[in-house]
Each structure stands twice: as structure tokens, then as C-alpha cells.
N, C-alpha and C positions, 0 to 999 in steps of 0.2 A: 544477594545482599538483602538482609532483612530490614535495613533502615530505609530502603528506597520507597518513594511515594508512587512510583510507577508500577503498573501491573506487568508490563512487558518490557524487557530490556533488549536492546540491540547493541551489538558491538560495532566498532568503527568500520571494520572490513565489510560486515554484512550491510551496513547502511549504505556505504559507497557502491557496493557491488550489486545489491538486490533491492534494498528498500527504496532508495531514491528513484531508480529506474521504474520500479512498479508504480510509485506514486505519480511520476511523470506520465506514464501511459494511462493511468486512471484519469488523470487530469485531461488527457486528450480523448477521453470517453471510450477507450478500448476495452473490449471484453477480455476475460482471463485467457481464452484460447489465442486471441490476437496478441496479447502481452507475451505469452509463451513463444509465439513465433518471432516476435520482435527481439526478445531477449535470448533466443535460441536455448530454451530449456523446456522441461516438461510442464504440462498443465498442472500436475500435482504439486510441483515446486512453486508455481505461481499461487495456487490455492493455499499452500502453507503460509506464504507471506501475506496474502490477503486476510487470512484468518488472524494472524498476528497483528496486522494493521488495524483490523476491526477491534480486536481486544485493546489496542492502545488508543482507541477512539480517534484514529487519524482518517478513517474512511467509514462510510455507511452504505447500506444497500438501499437503493431507491426503486421501488416497485411500481411499474406502470402497466396497464392492462395485461399484456402477455409477456412483457419484457422486464428484466431486473438489471439495473445498472449500478455500478459502484460509483460513488461520488466522494470527493475530498470534504472532510469537515473543516471548520475554521481553523482548528488546530493543525490539521494536515496541510492546509494552504499556507499557514504561517511557517511551518517546518520547511516546506518546499521552497518558499520565498527566501527564508533565512539561509538555506544551503546553496541557493543559486546566486546569492550576492546582491 
């Protein structure tokens, strides 16, 4: 869709099946490998959605000394809150 203001578009099925569960796991401070175990999918699949979520400005990478964690942005928190009711 050329008129869309968003860089990344997700479809309803993707959002319900992958995006929201990944956001919930990131909110719980899980790493991509742990998310893959919880969702019973490959790490590559989780990394694909993490990349898309970063492009959509829903998550960001927070680097600490020797560890890098993903965190929700304000936009990501608002999306998760609005979907949970």
C-alpha cells in the first residue's frame, strides 16, 4: 500500500499468532533463544519478527556491558496494552 504511513505492515493473522506473543516475551525480558523455545519455533523465525518489530519502532536494543536486551518502546507498550484490553 503506497499511501500507508507505516514502514512495516503486519496482517491480522501474523499479529495474533506471532507479533503479540513475541512482544509479550520481550516484555518479560526473554532473549530470542528463550522466545523461540516458548513459542516452539526456530530462532531464525523469532529474529525475523524482532527485525520487523525494530523497523516498526515497537522495540529497541538496549546494550549493557556484555549483554544486549530487547525492550519495548512506548509505542510497543501502547500496542500491547491496547491488544490485551
